[in-house]
C-alpha positions as CSV (number, residue, x, y, z in Angstrom):
1,M,23.5,-17.3,-7.7
2,T,24.9,-14.2,-9.1
3,L,27.1,-12.4,-6.8
4,I,27.2,-8.9,-7.2
5,E,30.1,-6.4,-5.7
6,P,29.9,-2.6,-5.8
7,P,32.7,-0.9,-8.3
8,P,35.7,0.7,-6.8
9,T,33.9,4.4,-7.5
10,T,31.0,3.5,-5.3
11,A,30.5,5.8,-2.4
12,R,31.1,4.5,1.1
13,R,29.8,4.9,4.6
14,G,32.6,4.8,7.1
15,P,36.4,3.7,6.6
16,E,37.7,1.6,3.7
17,P,37.0,-1.9,3.9
18,T,39.8,-4.0,4.7
19,A,40.6,-7.9,5.0
20,S,38.5,-8.3,8.1
21,T,35.8,-5.6,7.0
22,P,34.6,-6.5,3.6
23,A,32.8,-4.3,1.0
24,P,28.9,-4.7,1.4
25,H,27.5,-6.7,-1.8
26,L,24.3,-8.6,-2.8
27,R,23.8,-12.3,-3.8
28,I,20.9,-12.7,-6.2
29,E,19.1,-15.9,-4.8
30,R,17.6,-16.8,-8.1
31,P,19.2,-17.5,-11.7
32,L,18.5,-14.6,-14.0
33,E,16.5,-15.3,-17.2
34,G,15.2,-13.6,-20.1
35,R,15.4,-9.7,-19.6
36,D,16.1,-9.7,-16.1
37,R,19.9,-8.0,-17.0
38,E,18.0,-5.1,-18.2
39,I,16.8,-4.4,-14.7
40,L,19.7,-6.1,-12.2
41,T,22.2,-4.4,-14.0
42,P,25.8,-4.2,-12.2
43,A,24.9,-0.5,-11.7
44,A,21.4,-0.8,-10.5
45,L,22.6,-3.2,-8.0
46,A,25.3,-1.2,-7.1
47,F,22.9,1.4,-6.3
48,L,20.9,-1.1,-4.2
49,T,24.0,-2.1,-2.4
50,E,24.3,1.5,-1.6
51,L,20.9,2.1,-0.3
52,H,21.4,-0.9,1.9
53,D,24.4,0.0,3.6
54,R,22.7,3.6,4.4
55,F,19.7,3.1,5.4
56,G,19.3,-0.7,6.2
57,R,20.2,-0.4,9.9
58,R,17.9,2.8,10.5
59,R,15.0,0.5,8.7
60,H,15.5,-2.3,11.5
61,D,15.3,0.4,14.0
62,R,12.5,1.9,12.9
63,L,10.6,-1.6,13.0
64,A,11.7,-2.2,16.4
65,A,10.3,1.1,17.2
66,R,6.9,0.3,15.5
67,E,7.1,-3.2,17.3
68,R,7.4,-1.7,20.8
69,R,4.8,1.0,20.0
70,R,2.2,-1.6,19.4
71,F,2.8,-3.7,22.3
72,E,2.4,-0.3,24.3
73,I,-1.0,0.3,22.8
74,G,-1.8,-3.0,23.3
75,N,-1.1,-2.6,27.0
76,G,-3.2,0.7,27.5
77,D,-1.0,3.7,26.2
78,D,-3.6,5.0,23.6
79,P,-2.0,6.7,20.9
80,H,-2.4,10.9,21.1
81,F,-0.7,14.1,19.5
82,R,2.4,14.2,20.8
83,S,3.3,17.2,23.0
84,E,7.0,17.2,22.1
85,T,6.1,18.1,18.2
86,A,3.5,20.6,19.1
87,H,5.6,23.5,17.8
88,I,5.5,21.6,14.3
89,R,1.7,21.5,14.3
90,E,1.3,25.1,15.8
91,D,4.0,26.5,13.2
92,P,1.8,28.6,10.4
93,S,4.7,29.3,8.3
94,W,5.7,25.7,6.6
95,R,4.0,24.4,3.6
96,V,5.2,21.1,1.8
97,A,6.8,21.1,-2.1
98,G,3.3,20.2,-3.5
99,A,2.3,18.9,-6.8
100,G,5.4,18.0,-9.4
101,P,4.8,18.1,-13.2
102,G,2.1,16.1,-14.0
103,L,0.5,15.9,-10.9
104,E,-1.6,19.3,-10.9
105,D,-4.3,17.4,-11.2
106,R,-5.4,14.1,-9.6
107,R,-9.1,13.9,-9.8
108,V,-9.4,10.3,-10.9
109,E,-6.3,7.7,-10.1
110,I,-6.5,4.4,-10.9
111,T,-4.9,2.0,-9.3
112,G,-3.4,-1.8,-10.2
113,P,-0.6,-4.4,-10.5
114,T,2.2,-3.6,-13.2
115,D,2.0,-6.8,-15.1
116,P,2.1,-5.6,-19.2
117,K,-1.6,-6.4,-19.6
118,M,-2.5,-4.1,-16.2
119,T,-0.1,-1.6,-17.0
120,I,-1.3,-0.9,-20.7
121,N,-5.3,-0.9,-19.6
122,A,-4.2,1.7,-16.9
123,L,-2.3,3.9,-19.5
124,N,-5.4,3.7,-21.8
125,S,-7.9,4.1,-18.7
126,G,-8.6,8.0,-19.4
127,A,-7.4,8.4,-15.5
128,R,-5.1,11.5,-14.6
129,V,-2.7,9.2,-12.4
130,W,-1.9,5.5,-12.3
131,L,-0.9,4.1,-9.0
132,A,1.6,1.5,-10.2
133,D,1.3,-0.8,-7.5
134,Q,4.2,-3.2,-6.4
135,E,2.6,-3.6,-3.2
136,D,-1.1,-4.7,-2.0
137,A,-2.1,-5.4,-5.7
138,T,0.9,-7.4,-6.7
139,S,1.9,-10.9,-5.2
140,P,5.8,-10.4,-4.7
141,T,6.5,-13.7,-6.6
142,W,9.9,-13.1,-8.2
143,R,8.9,-13.3,-11.5
144,N,6.1,-10.5,-10.8
145,V,8.9,-8.3,-9.1
146,I,10.9,-8.1,-11.7
147,G,8.6,-8.4,-14.3
148,G,6.6,-5.4,-12.7
149,Q,10.1,-3.4,-13.2
150,L,10.2,-4.4,-16.7
151,S,6.9,-3.1,-17.7
152,L,7.2,0.2,-16.1
153,F,10.7,0.2,-17.6
154,D,9.1,-0.2,-21.4
155,A,6.2,1.9,-20.7
156,I,7.8,5.0,-19.9
157,R,9.9,4.7,-23.1
158,G,7.0,4.2,-25.3
159,Q,7.5,0.7,-25.8
160,L,5.5,-1.7,-24.3
161,S,3.3,-4.0,-25.8
162,F,1.3,-7.4,-24.8
163,T,-0.2,-10.3,-26.6
164,S,-2.2,-12.9,-24.5
165,P,-2.2,-16.4,-24.6
166,E,-5.1,-16.3,-26.8
167,G,-3.6,-14.2,-29.3
168,K,-5.1,-10.6,-28.3
169,E,-2.8,-7.9,-28.5
170,Y,-2.6,-5.4,-26.1
171,R,-0.8,-1.6,-26.7
172,V,-0.9,1.9,-25.1
173,T,-3.1,4.0,-27.6
174,A,-4.0,7.0,-25.6
175,E,-2.8,10.3,-26.6
176,R,-2.5,11.2,-22.8
177,T,-1.5,8.7,-20.6
178,P,-1.6,8.7,-16.5
179,T,1.2,10.1,-14.5
180,I,2.8,7.1,-13.0
181,V,3.2,7.1,-9.3
182,M,4.7,3.7,-8.3
183,R,4.2,1.9,-5.0
184,P,7.0,0.0,-3.5
185,R,6.4,-2.6,-1.0
186,G,6.3,-1.3,2.7
187,W,9.5,-1.0,5.4
188,H,8.4,-4.5,7.1
189,L,8.4,-6.8,3.9
190,P,11.7,-8.5,2.9
191,E,12.9,-9.4,-0.5
192,K,14.1,-13.1,0.0
193,H,15.5,-13.5,-3.5
194,I,18.2,-11.2,-2.7
195,T,20.6,-11.4,0.0
196,V,22.7,-8.2,1.7
197,I,26.2,-9.2,3.0
198,D,27.0,-6.2,5.0
199,R,29.9,-5.0,6.7
200,A,30.4,-7.4,9.2
201,G,29.8,-10.4,6.7
202,R,26.0,-10.7,8.0
203,E,23.8,-12.2,5.7
204,L,20.1,-10.6,5.5
205,P,17.3,-10.3,3.1
206,A,16.9,-7.1,0.9
207,S,14.3,-4.7,1.8
208,G,11.3,-4.9,-0.3
209,S,10.8,-1.1,-0.3
210,L,14.5,-0.4,-1.3
211,V,14.5,-3.1,-4.0
212,D,11.1,-1.9,-5.4
213,Y,12.0,1.8,-5.3
214,G,15.8,1.6,-6.0
215,L,15.1,-0.6,-9.3
216,Y,12.8,2.2,-10.3
217,V,14.1,5.1,-9.7
218,F,17.7,4.5,-11.2
219,H,16.3,3.2,-14.1
220,N,13.5,5.6,-14.8
221,A,13.8,8.6,-12.9
222,H,16.0,10.7,-16.1
223,A,13.4,9.3,-18.4
224,L,10.3,10.6,-16.5
225,I,12.1,14.3,-16.1
226,A,12.8,14.2,-20.0
227,A,8.9,13.4,-20.3
228,G,8.0,15.9,-18.2
229,R,7.1,14.1,-15.1
230,G,9.0,12.9,-12.8
231,P,9.9,10.2,-10.3
232,Y,6.9,10.1,-7.7
233,F,6.2,7.3,-5.4
234,Y,3.4,6.1,-2.9
235,L,4.4,5.4,0.6
236,P,2.4,2.4,2.3
237,K,2.3,1.4,5.5
238,I,4.1,4.6,7.5
239,E,3.2,4.3,11.2
240,S,5.5,7.4,12.3
241,A,7.2,10.4,11.3
242,D,10.6,8.7,12.0
243,E,9.4,6.5,9.3
244,A,8.7,9.2,6.8
245,R,12.0,11.1,7.9
246,L,13.9,7.7,6.6
247,W,12.3,7.7,3.2
248,D,12.9,11.8,2.9
249,D,16.9,10.6,3.9
250,V,16.5,8.0,0.9
251,F,15.1,10.4,-1.6
252,S,17.9,13.2,-1.0
253,F,20.6,10.8,-1.1
254,T,18.8,9.8,-4.4
255,E,19.1,13.0,-5.9
256,E,22.6,13.6,-5.0
257,R,23.5,10.2,-6.2
258,L,21.8,10.4,-9.7
259,G,22.4,14.1,-10.3
260,L,18.8,15.0,-9.7
261,A,17.7,18.6,-8.2
262,H,16.9,18.5,-4.5
263,G,12.8,18.0,-4.5
264,T,12.5,16.5,-7.8
265,I,11.3,13.2,-6.1
266,R,7.9,13.7,-5.1
267,A,5.7,11.2,-2.7
268,T,2.3,10.9,-1.6
269,V,1.9,9.0,1.7
270,L,-0.9,6.5,2.8
271,I,-2.3,7.6,5.8
272,E,-3.7,4.0,6.6
273,T,-2.4,2.8,10.2
274,L,-3.6,4.1,13.1
275,P,-0.4,5.6,14.6
276,A,0.2,7.7,11.5
277,A,-3.3,9.1,11.7
278,F,-2.2,11.1,15.2
279,E,1.3,12.1,13.3
280,M,-0.1,13.5,9.9
281,E,1.2,16.9,10.1
282,E,4.6,15.5,11.8
283,I,4.9,13.2,8.5
284,L,4.2,16.2,6.2
285,F,6.8,18.2,7.9
286,A,9.7,15.4,7.7
287,L,8.9,14.8,4.1
288,R,8.2,18.8,3.1
289,D,10.7,19.0,0.7
290,H,9.3,15.9,-1.3
291,C,6.0,15.7,-0.3
292,A,2.6,16.2,-2.7
293,G,0.1,15.0,-0.2
294,L,-1.6,12.5,1.8
295,N,-4.0,9.5,0.9
296,A,-6.8,7.9,3.1
297,G,-5.9,4.5,2.5
298,R,-9.3,2.9,4.1
299,W,-8.9,-0.7,4.2
300,D,-5.6,-0.7,5.6
301,Y,-6.5,1.7,8.0
302,I,-9.3,-0.5,9.5
303,F,-7.1,-3.5,9.5
304,S,-4.4,-1.3,11.5
305,I,-7.1,-0.4,14.3
306,I,-8.3,-3.8,14.3
307,K,-4.2,-4.9,14.4
308,T,-3.7,-2.6,17.4
309,Y,-6.7,-2.9,19.7
310,R,-7.1,-6.6,18.8
311,G,-6.4,-7.5,22.6
312,R,-7.9,-4.3,24.5
313,G,-11.5,-5.7,25.2
314,A,-15.3,-5.8,23.7
315,R,-15.3,-2.1,22.9
316,F,-12.5,-2.5,20.3
317,V,-14.3,-5.2,18.6
318,L,-16.0,-4.2,14.7
319,P,-19.0,-6.0,13.5
320,D,-19.2,-7.4,9.9
321,R,-16.7,-6.3,7.5
322,S,-19.5,-4.5,5.3
323,E,-20.3,-2.2,8.3
324,V,-17.5,-0.6,8.7
325,T,-18.3,2.1,6.3
326,M,-16.6,5.4,5.6
327,T,-19.6,7.1,7.3
328,V,-19.2,5.8,10.7
329,P,-17.7,8.1,13.1
330,F,-14.2,6.9,13.7
331,M,-13.8,6.7,9.8
332,R,-15.6,10.2,9.4
333,A,-12.9,11.8,11.9
334,Y,-10.1,10.3,10.3
335,T,-10.7,11.1,6.9
336,E,-12.0,15.0,7.8
337,L,-8.9,15.2,9.9
338,L,-6.6,14.3,6.5
339,V,-8.2,16.8,4.2
340,R,-8.0,19.5,7.0
341,T,-4.3,18.5,7.6
342,C,-3.6,18.4,4.1
343,H,-4.8,21.5,3.1
344,K,-3.0,23.3,5.8
345,R,0.3,22.5,4.8
346,G,-0.5,23.0,0.8
347,A,-0.6,19.0,0.0
348,Y,-3.0,16.9,-1.8
349,A,-5.7,15.2,-0.2
350,I,-6.5,11.9,-1.9
351,G,-9.5,9.9,-1.1
352,G,-9.7,6.2,-1.1
353,M,-11.2,3.1,-3.1
354,S,-14.3,1.8,-3.0
355,A,-14.2,-2.2,-3.2
356,F,-17.6,-2.2,-5.6
357,I,-16.8,-2.8,-9.3
358,P,-18.8,-3.4,-12.1
359,N,-19.7,-6.7,-13.9
360,R,-20.2,-6.6,-17.5
361,R,-21.9,-9.9,-17.6
362,K,-24.4,-8.4,-15.0
363,P,-26.2,-5.2,-15.5
364,E,-27.3,-5.4,-12.0
365,V,-24.6,-5.4,-10.3
366,T,-22.9,-3.0,-12.3
367,E,-25.8,-0.4,-11.9
368,A,-25.6,-1.2,-8.1
369,A,-21.5,-0.7,-8.0
370,F,-22.0,2.6,-10.1
371,E,-24.6,4.0,-7.3
372,K,-22.6,3.2,-4.6
373,V,-19.2,4.5,-5.9
374,A,-20.6,7.6,-6.9
375,A,-22.2,8.2,-3.5
376,D,-18.5,7.4,-2.0
377,K,-17.1,9.8,-4.7
378,R,-19.8,12.4,-4.1
379,R,-18.8,12.3,-0.3
380,E,-15.1,12.8,-0.9
381,A,-15.5,15.6,-3.2
382,G,-17.7,17.5,-0.6
383,D,-15.7,16.6,2.0
384,G,-12.7,18.6,0.5
385,F,-10.8,15.9,-1.1
386,D,-8.7,16.9,-4.6
387,G,-8.4,13.6,-6.1
388,T,-9.6,9.9,-5.3
389,W,-9.1,6.0,-6.3
390,V,-10.9,3.7,-8.5
391,A,-9.8,0.1,-9.1
392,H,-11.6,-0.4,-12.9
393,P,-11.4,1.8,-15.9
394,D,-15.1,1.7,-16.0
395,L,-15.4,3.6,-12.5
396,I,-13.4,6.6,-14.2
397,P,-16.4,8.5,-15.4
398,V,-18.1,8.0,-12.1
399,A,-15.8,9.1,-10.3
400,R,-14.9,12.0,-12.6
401,A,-18.3,13.3,-12.7
402,E,-18.6,13.9,-8.9
403,F,-15.2,15.5,-8.7
404,D,-15.9,17.8,-11.6
405,A,-19.3,18.9,-10.0
406,V,-17.4,20.4,-7.3
407,L,-13.9,20.9,-8.6
408,G,-14.9,22.2,-12.1
409,E,-12.0,23.8,-14.1
410,H,-9.7,24.2,-10.9
411,E,-7.1,21.6,-10.3
412,N,-7.9,21.0,-6.7
413,Q,-9.5,22.5,-3.7
414,L,-6.4,23.4,-1.8
415,D,-8.2,26.6,-0.9
416,R,-10.9,24.8,1.4
417,L,-8.8,24.4,4.5
418,R,-11.8,23.2,6.5
419,E,-11.4,25.1,9.7
420,D,-14.5,23.8,11.0
421,V,-13.2,20.8,11.3
422,E,-11.5,19.8,15.0
423,V,-11.0,16.2,15.8
424,R,-10.1,15.0,19.1
425,P,-8.1,12.1,20.0
426,E,-11.0,10.3,21.4
427,Q,-13.1,10.5,18.4
428,L,-10.4,8.5,16.1
429,L,-10.4,5.9,19.1
430,D,-14.5,5.4,18.9
431,L,-15.0,2.2,17.4
432,R,-18.8,2.3,18.8
433,I,-21.1,1.0,15.7
434,G,-23.7,-0.7,17.3
435,L,-24.2,-3.4,14.8
436,P,-23.8,-7.0,15.7
437,I,-21.3,-9.6,14.1
438,T,-23.7,-12.2,11.7
439,A,-23.1,-15.7,10.8
440,G,-22.9,-14.5,6.8
441,G,-20.2,-12.2,8.3
442,V,-18.0,-14.7,9.8
443,R,-18.2,-17.1,6.9
444,G,-17.9,-14.2,4.3
445,N,-14.7,-13.5,6.2
446,V,-13.6,-16.7,6.1
447,A,-14.3,-17.2,2.2
448,V,-12.8,-14.0,1.2
449,A,-9.6,-14.7,3.2
450,I,-9.1,-18.1,1.7
451,R,-10.1,-17.0,-1.9
452,Y,-7.9,-14.4,-1.7
453,I,-4.7,-16.0,-0.4
454,E,-5.1,-18.8,-2.7
455,A,-4.8,-16.3,-5.6
456,W,-2.0,-14.3,-4.1
457,L,-0.2,-17.9,-3.7
458,R,-0.3,-18.2,-7.5
459,G,0.7,-14.7,-8.0
460,L,-2.1,-12.6,-8.6
461,G,-2.3,-9.8,-5.9
462,A,-5.8,-8.0,-6.9
463,V,-8.8,-10.4,-7.3
464,A,-12.2,-9.5,-8.1
465,I,-14.4,-11.9,-5.3
466,D,-18.3,-11.5,-5.3
467,D,-18.4,-8.4,-7.2
468,L,-15.7,-6.6,-5.1
469,M,-12.0,-5.8,-5.6
470,E,-10.0,-7.9,-3.2
471,D,-6.3,-7.1,-2.2
472,A,-3.9,-8.0,0.8
473,A,-5.5,-5.2,2.9
474,T,-8.9,-6.4,2.5
475,A,-7.6,-9.9,3.1
476,E,-5.9,-8.5,6.3
477,I,-9.2,-7.2,7.6
478,S,-11.0,-10.5,7.0
479,R,-8.3,-12.9,8.9
480,S,-7.6,-10.1,11.6
481,Q,-11.5,-10.1,12.5
482,I,-11.6,-13.9,12.5
483,W,-8.8,-13.7,15.2
484,Q,-10.0,-11.1,17.0
485,W,-13.7,-12.3,17.4
486,I,-12.1,-15.7,18.5
487,H,-9.8,-14.3,21.5
488,Q,-12.8,-11.6,22.6
489,D,-15.2,-14.6,23.0
490,R,-17.6,-12.9,20.5
491,S,-21.0,-14.7,19.6
492,T,-23.0,-14.1,16.5
493,A,-26.2,-12.5,16.4
494,D,-28.0,-16.0,16.5
495,G,-26.2,-16.4,19.5
496,T,-23.3,-18.8,18.1
497,R,-19.6,-18.5,20.1
498,I,-17.0,-17.9,17.3
499,T,-14.6,-20.3,18.3
500,R,-11.5,-21.8,16.6
501,E,-13.9,-25.1,16.4
502,Y,-16.6,-23.1,14.8
503,V,-14.1,-21.4,12.1
504,E,-12.5,-24.6,11.2
505,G,-15.9,-25.8,10.6
506,L,-16.9,-23.0,8.3
507,L,-13.6,-23.4,6.7
508,G,-14.3,-27.0,6.0
509,D,-17.6,-26.0,4.5
510,V,-15.9,-23.5,2.3
511,L,-13.5,-25.8,0.7
512,A,-16.2,-28.3,0.1
513,D,-18.3,-25.6,-1.8
514,T,-15.1,-24.7,-3.6
515,T,-14.6,-25.8,-7.6
516,R,-11.1,-27.2,-7.3
517,F,-8.9,-27.2,-10.4
518,E,-5.0,-28.2,-11.5
519,G,-2.7,-26.4,-9.7
520,D,-4.9,-24.7,-7.6
521,R,-3.4,-23.7,-4.1
522,F,-6.3,-24.2,-1.7
523,D,-4.5,-26.5,0.3
524,D,-1.4,-24.3,1.2
525,A,-4.0,-21.3,1.5
526,A,-5.9,-23.1,4.2
527,E,-2.7,-23.9,6.0
528,V,-1.8,-20.0,5.8
529,F,-5.3,-19.3,7.2
530,H,-4.7,-21.6,10.4
531,E,-1.4,-19.8,10.9
532,V,-2.8,-16.0,10.8
533,A,-6.2,-16.2,11.8
534,L,-6.5,-19.6,14.0
535,R,-3.3,-19.7,16.0
536,E,-2.5,-18.1,19.4
537,E,0.3,-15.6,18.0
538,F,-1.2,-13.2,15.8
539,P,1.3,-12.5,12.6
540,A,1.8,-8.6,12.0
541,F,1.0,-9.0,8.3
542,L,-0.2,-12.4,7.0
543,T,2.0,-11.9,3.9
544,L,5.1,-12.5,5.9
545,P,4.6,-16.0,6.5
546,A,3.0,-16.8,3.3
547,Y,5.9,-15.1,1.6
548,A,8.5,-17.2,3.5
549,K,7.1,-20.6,3.1
550,Y,5.1,-20.7,-0.3
551,L,6.1,-18.0,-2.9
552,D,8.3,-18.4,-5.2
């Protein structure tokens, strides 16, 4: 274990510590190895200590408020557009900061984890932006957390290379690399390998958000600015304007602490929770000095709806995951509201990720993926989005063609105000699709959840399963649908009741049909699945118990 205390010059909040009020400090719970000390420097850890000292309590308050609101909605108090913030929505005068240097054209963004190979592939991809994902596409093993920081550190300085076990060399060769927008973990996720000892001597796991963000911005902000870009972030799992305001205060403190001009840091917020859909303008307002835009995080949004309304009755039960498309009414309402809200305030609206991916060994799969992704991106561009996500380099030309057809030489479509859009609360909550749950849909959810969790436990956060790109968000949909179908006493189209016993039988079938290999984690994955899908209590995120019990 490594004990880190802030240097004497560290800014403090409140009175100077005495013998009874020790200085806050951190303890690293893993031995440092390799290049770890290049990231976990005393100065960087002192900065992390300051972040936790100043913002750790507010983070816990916001998480408690999140749980209270979820309880209220579960008991019948539906979300709504807040009357107490109507003055923000009705004030036509304010705008967000908008695009920073290097973010002016975001028509195609590639997403992916931050290991060296994937970092190089992303930088060579030809996309305008790379979402460097320390969240849903990264399994937060200690090695992935620190290794991702090292990949980004080296990439920003033009010194990243990688040689595969087979001897293949990877280097950044693109003349123009994408602008990096890093996504830290959400407010809810801890970093159990770093312990925070506060002023009262209490020991708590560090915040995954503050660790990911703090190490990245501390080491790279000045280098990014010198390269003509900046420290940019995607903010995941936001549920309220209060949570966004906390991030804004973190940014303002960071700029003062690191000697950056106010507004240098820019954030794009993922609207991927149901409560956030009702506070889009308030979120933009809270972050207005640092905000570049909003993103329609479709998969987590669907998961949030299931989670929030899992106990509210049959009319809130969705059919097979594959039938919950972007064209069903409640998803159309959500995305059209997002575009109108963004353009009203000068913010970019970024579309989400279609799960379909090409398979270079199966031309028919690739052709189908191209057709489906093209249709998805054609709809987004036509609706007014300024850019979109893809999960595979081969999809970049497909997505770019659809946005080029609408944008032409323009960098965005902020001038499309979409004043034709009027979204009422009941439209966001109308989950009626009119399709059944099928036996194949139930089995598919079990198979995807098990296969994804197994890979996640081995350190893989983004996994191709049956020609779809799965990450933590899609696995969350799969397991939460299983839980809801059981607890709402649903049946499949052929009349089979969806019970724990039925799902356990499917689980056994899936495991029996799976090719096992040395070092696999299927047994652990089955235990995680039981805990997050088949028990009476519903964990808010499957990653919380899985991380606590099984991840190194």
